[in-house]
C-alpha positions as CSV (number, residue, x, y, z in Angstrom):
1,X,78.8,104.1,130.8
2,X,76.3,102.6,128.4
3,X,73.9,100.5,130.5
4,X,70.5,99.0,129.6
5,X,67.4,101.0,130.5
6,X,66.6,100.7,134.2
7,X,63.1,99.5,133.6
8,X,64.4,96.7,131.3
9,X,66.8,95.6,134.1
10,X,64.0,95.7,136.7
11,X,61.7,93.5,134.5
12,X,64.5,91.0,134.1
13,X,64.9,90.7,137.9
14,X,61.2,90.6,138.4
15,X,61.0,87.6,136.1
16,X,63.9,85.9,137.8
17,X,62.6,86.2,141.4
18,X,61.4,82.6,141.6
19,X,64.5,81.0,140.0
20,X,67.1,83.3,141.6
21,X,68.0,81.2,144.7
22,X,68.4,78.0,142.6
23,X,71.1,79.6,140.4
24,X,72.8,82.1,142.7
25,X,75.9,80.0,143.6
26,X,78.4,82.7,142.5
27,X,76.3,85.4,144.2
28,X,76.5,83.5,147.6
29,X,80.2,83.0,147.2
30,X,80.7,86.8,146.6
31,X,78.6,87.6,149.7
32,X,80.7,85.3,151.8
33,X,83.9,86.9,150.5
34,X,82.5,90.4,151.1
35,X,81.4,89.7,154.7
36,X,84.7,88.0,155.4
37,X,86.5,91.3,154.8
38,X,84.5,93.3,157.3
39,X,86.5,94.6,160.3
40,X,86.2,92.3,163.3
41,X,85.4,95.3,165.6
42,X,82.5,96.5,163.4
43,X,79.2,96.4,165.4
44,X,76.5,98.3,163.3
45,X,73.2,98.9,164.9
46,X,71.4,99.3,161.6
47,X,72.3,97.6,158.3
48,X,70.9,98.4,154.8
49,X,71.2,95.7,152.2
50,X,70.8,97.8,149.0
51,X,69.8,95.5,146.2
52,X,69.1,92.6,148.5
53,X,67.5,90.3,145.9
54,X,66.0,87.3,147.7
55,X,67.8,88.2,150.9
56,X,70.4,85.5,151.5
57,X,73.0,88.1,152.4
58,X,70.6,89.3,155.2
59,X,70.8,85.8,156.7
60,X,74.6,86.0,156.7
61,X,74.6,89.5,158.1
62,X,72.2,88.4,160.8
63,X,74.6,85.6,161.9
64,X,77.5,88.1,162.0
65,X,75.5,90.9,163.6
66,X,72.6,89.4,165.5
67,X,71.7,92.6,167.4
68,X,71.6,94.8,164.3
69,X,68.4,95.9,162.6
70,X,68.5,94.8,159.0
71,X,66.7,96.8,156.2
72,X,66.1,94.9,153.0
73,X,65.8,97.1,149.9
74,X,65.4,96.2,146.2
75,X,63.9,97.8,143.2
76,X,62.1,94.5,142.4
77,X,59.0,93.9,144.6
78,X,59.0,90.3,143.3
79,X,62.5,89.8,144.8
80,X,61.4,91.3,148.1
81,X,58.4,88.9,148.2
82,X,60.8,85.9,148.2
83,X,62.5,86.9,151.5
84,X,61.7,84.7,154.4
85,X,61.4,86.3,157.9
86,X,61.6,89.8,156.5
87,X,62.3,92.3,159.3
88,X,61.9,95.5,157.4
89,X,61.6,95.7,153.6
90,X,61.3,98.7,151.2
91,X,61.1,98.8,147.4
92,X,63.7,101.3,146.3
93,X,66.4,102.2,143.9
94,X,70.0,102.4,145.1
95,X,70.3,105.7,143.1
96,X,67.3,107.2,145.0
97,X,67.2,105.5,148.4
98,X,63.9,106.2,150.3
99,X,65.6,106.7,153.7
100,X,66.6,109.7,155.7
101,X,70.1,111.0,155.9
102,X,72.6,109.4,158.4
103,X,70.5,106.4,159.4
104,X,72.6,103.2,158.8
105,X,75.8,102.0,160.3
106,X,76.6,99.6,157.5
107,X,75.6,100.1,153.9
108,X,75.9,96.7,152.2
109,X,75.4,96.1,148.5
110,X,76.5,93.0,146.7
111,X,76.6,92.7,142.9
112,X,74.2,95.6,142.3
113,X,76.7,98.4,141.5
114,X,77.4,97.1,138.0
115,X,73.8,98.0,136.9
116,X,74.0,101.5,138.2
117,X,75.4,105.0,137.7
118,X,78.4,104.8,140.0
119,X,78.3,108.4,141.2
120,X,74.6,108.3,141.9
121,X,75.1,105.1,143.9
122,X,78.1,106.5,145.8
123,X,76.4,109.8,146.8
124,X,73.2,108.0,148.0
125,X,75.2,105.5,149.9
126,X,77.2,108.2,151.7
127,X,74.0,110.2,152.4
128,X,72.3,107.4,154.3
129,X,75.4,106.2,156.2
130,X,75.8,107.9,159.6
131,X,79.2,109.6,160.4
132,X,81.8,106.9,161.0
133,X,79.7,104.3,159.3
134,X,80.9,101.9,156.7
135,X,80.2,100.8,153.1
136,X,80.8,97.2,152.0
137,X,80.2,96.8,148.3
138,X,80.9,94.2,145.6
139,X,80.8,94.6,141.9
140,X,82.1,93.0,138.7
141,X,85.1,94.3,136.7
142,X,86.5,93.9,133.2
143,X,87.1,90.3,132.2
144,X,83.7,89.2,133.6
145,X,82.1,86.9,131.0
146,X,85.2,87.1,128.9
147,X,84.4,83.7,127.5
148,X,81.0,84.8,126.3
149,X,82.3,88.0,124.8
150,X,85.0,86.2,122.8
151,X,82.8,83.4,121.7
152,X,79.9,85.6,120.6
153,X,82.4,87.7,118.6
154,X,82.9,84.7,116.4
155,X,79.2,84.6,115.6
156,X,78.0,88.1,115.3
157,X,79.0,91.8,115.8
158,X,76.7,92.6,118.7
159,X,77.7,93.1,122.3
160,X,76.1,90.5,124.5
161,X,77.2,91.7,127.9
162,X,77.0,95.0,129.8
163,X,80.2,97.0,130.2
164,X,82.1,96.4,133.4
165,X,84.1,99.3,135.0
166,X,87.6,98.7,136.4
167,X,88.2,99.0,140.1
168,X,90.1,102.3,139.7
169,X,86.9,103.9,138.5
170,X,85.0,102.7,141.6
171,X,87.7,103.9,143.9
172,X,87.9,107.3,142.3
173,X,84.1,107.6,142.4
174,X,83.9,106.8,146.1
175,X,86.7,109.2,146.8
176,X,84.9,112.0,144.8
177,X,81.7,111.2,146.8
178,X,83.5,111.9,150.0
179,X,84.4,108.4,151.3
180,X,87.7,107.7,153.0
181,X,89.8,104.7,154.0
182,X,88.8,103.0,150.8
183,X,90.0,99.4,150.5
184,X,89.6,97.4,147.2
185,X,90.6,93.9,146.3
186,X,89.8,91.8,143.2
187,X,89.2,88.1,143.2
188,X,88.4,86.0,140.1
189,X,85.6,83.4,140.5
190,X,85.2,80.8,137.7
191,X,82.0,78.9,137.6
192,X,81.6,75.7,135.5
193,X,78.6,74.3,133.6
194,X,77.8,71.0,131.9
195,X,76.9,72.7,128.6
196,X,76.3,76.1,127.0
197,X,72.5,75.9,127.5
198,X,73.0,75.4,131.3
199,X,75.5,78.3,131.4
200,X,73.2,80.8,129.7
201,X,70.2,79.5,131.8
202,X,72.1,80.2,135.0
203,X,72.7,83.8,133.9
204,X,69.0,84.2,133.0
205,X,67.8,82.6,136.3
206,X,69.5,85.3,138.4
207,X,68.1,88.1,136.2
208,X,71.5,89.0,134.7
209,X,70.6,88.2,131.0
210,X,70.6,91.9,130.0
211,X,72.8,92.7,127.1
212,X,74.1,95.8,125.3
213,X,72.1,98.4,123.6
214,X,73.1,97.1,120.2
215,X,71.5,93.8,121.0
216,X,70.5,91.4,118.3
217,X,66.7,91.1,118.3
218,X,65.3,87.6,118.6
219,X,67.0,84.3,119.1
220,X,70.1,83.1,117.3
221,X,69.4,81.0,114.2
222,X,70.2,77.3,114.3
223,X,73.5,77.6,112.4
224,X,74.7,80.5,114.6
225,X,73.8,78.6,117.7
226,X,75.7,75.5,116.5
227,X,78.7,77.8,115.8
228,X,78.4,79.3,119.3
229,X,78.3,75.8,120.9
230,X,81.2,74.5,119.0
231,X,83.3,77.6,119.8
232,X,82.5,77.4,123.5
233,X,83.2,73.7,123.6
234,X,86.8,74.4,122.7
235,X,87.1,76.0,126.1
236,X,85.9,72.9,128.0
237,X,87.9,71.9,131.0
238,X,87.6,68.7,133.1
239,X,85.2,70.6,135.4
240,X,83.0,71.8,132.5
241,X,82.5,75.0,130.5
242,X,84.0,77.9,132.3
243,X,82.5,81.4,132.9
244,X,84.7,84.0,134.6
245,X,83.5,86.6,137.1
246,X,86.1,89.3,138.0
247,X,84.8,90.2,141.5
248,X,85.6,93.6,143.0
249,X,85.3,93.8,146.8
250,X,85.3,97.3,148.2
251,X,85.1,98.8,151.8
252,X,85.1,102.5,152.7
253,X,84.1,104.8,155.6
254,X,82.1,108.0,155.8
């Protein structure tokens, strides 16, 4: 899987720390859907939010599991600094978690997996979950940002989004890493924006403006931008310009 360099991704999220919450509507929706699929009988004593961002999932998890100790982890110190009432925070990479083995009852990670090597993430997740503990993870699948892909294809030959892996790859990876009772479901989420500038700004404000390794250097020229706007305008609905997220919700046990 051809992903942007990790340091490039980190810098993008560092820059977005102060604007993240203002633009993270889809991210909150995904967290709500992910937490809604947790078993009603689950009572974890320790929760790790791996790739916690500014921490709004920690608030949701605190309401669901008020007695649990919640560990916030992100590879962006700037994101961690935005968390209010932080119980315990650690700067760390989901591919190299700075925790001991078998220490968390619930490993939670929402919309981080698409930036990572899937096997490295799965192995580290299983390592830190104690026996019988649970993984709850969301990611993005093929068809995410399809409108951007198709519209940019009319303007240049560069890939402007990262590759998104199908849910079958995630399931196979988790199984190979030793997880069992894997449950996966996919749900589309379509956000709408008043214009193309607002749409692209929303992506940038949550730190997800990374693009493929064959990226075009510099900004689009005026003529290319006008072409892009006109092509995307053809997709306008009564709610605005659409942008699709193909959300993957995954649950598994160690």
